[in-house]
C-alpha positions in Angstrom: -69.2 -117.9 -48.2 -69.9 -120.3 -45.4 -73.2 -120.5 -43.7 -73.8 -122.2 -40.3 -77.3 -122.7 -38.8 -76.7 -123.1 -35.1 -80.2 -123.0 -34.1 -80.8 -126.8 -34.4 -77.3 -127.4 -32.7 -78.2 -125.3 -29.8 -81.7 -126.7 -29.6 -80.3 -130.1 -29.2 -78.3 -129.1 -26.1 -75.0 -128.9 -27.9 -72.4 -126.1 -28.4 -71.6 -125.1 -31.9 -68.3 -123.4 -31.1 -66.1 -126.1 -32.5 -68.2 -126.1 -35.9 -68.0 -122.4 -36.1 -64.2 -122.1 -35.7 -63.8 -124.9 -38.3 -65.9 -123.0 -40.8 -64.1 -119.9 -40.2 -60.7 -121.6 -40.6 -61.9 -122.8 -43.9 -62.5 -119.4 -45.3 -60.6 -117.8 -48.1 -59.3 -114.2 -47.5 -62.4 -112.4 -48.8 -65.1 -115.0 -47.9 -67.7 -114.4 -45.7 -69.1 -116.3 -42.6 -72.7 -116.2 -41.8 -74.3 -117.6 -38.8 -77.9 -118.1 -37.8 -78.5 -118.3 -34.1 -81.4 -118.1 -31.7 -79.9 -115.2 -29.9 -77.3 -112.4 -30.8 -74.0 -114.4 -30.4 -72.3 -111.4 -28.6 -69.2 -113.7 -27.3 -68.6 -115.0 -30.8 -68.7 -111.5 -32.1 -65.9 -110.6 -29.8 -63.9 -113.7 -30.5 -63.9 -113.2 -34.3 -63.4 -109.5 -33.9 -60.1 -110.2 -32.0 -59.2 -112.3 -35.2 -59.7 -109.4 -37.5 -63.4 -109.8 -38.6 -65.9 -107.1 -38.5 -69.6 -108.1 -38.3 -73.2 -107.0 -39.1 -76.0 -108.4 -36.9 -79.5 -108.6 -38.0 -82.6 -109.4 -35.9 -84.7 -111.6 -37.8 -87.4 -111.5 -35.3 -88.9 -114.4 -33.1 -85.4 -114.4 -31.3 -83.4 -115.4 -34.3 -80.3 -113.7 -35.6 -78.1 -113.6 -38.6 -74.6 -112.5 -38.2 -72.3 -111.8 -41.2 -68.6 -111.8 -40.6 -66.1 -110.2 -43.0 -62.3 -110.0 -42.8 
């Protein structure tokens, strides 16, 4: 499993997409990818869905989300 907390990256004004895609590329066939974000990352859900991933999004409260992606 790989986990990326994108909240500090986004808070600093940067875009975490490259780090996300690097983490996803390093996954084994049955590994999960978990992202923490300050909003539901709907565009990312679409991108990874088109690559064969399913996802489960959980609202953690205070605007934070945890999304788990699985192949």
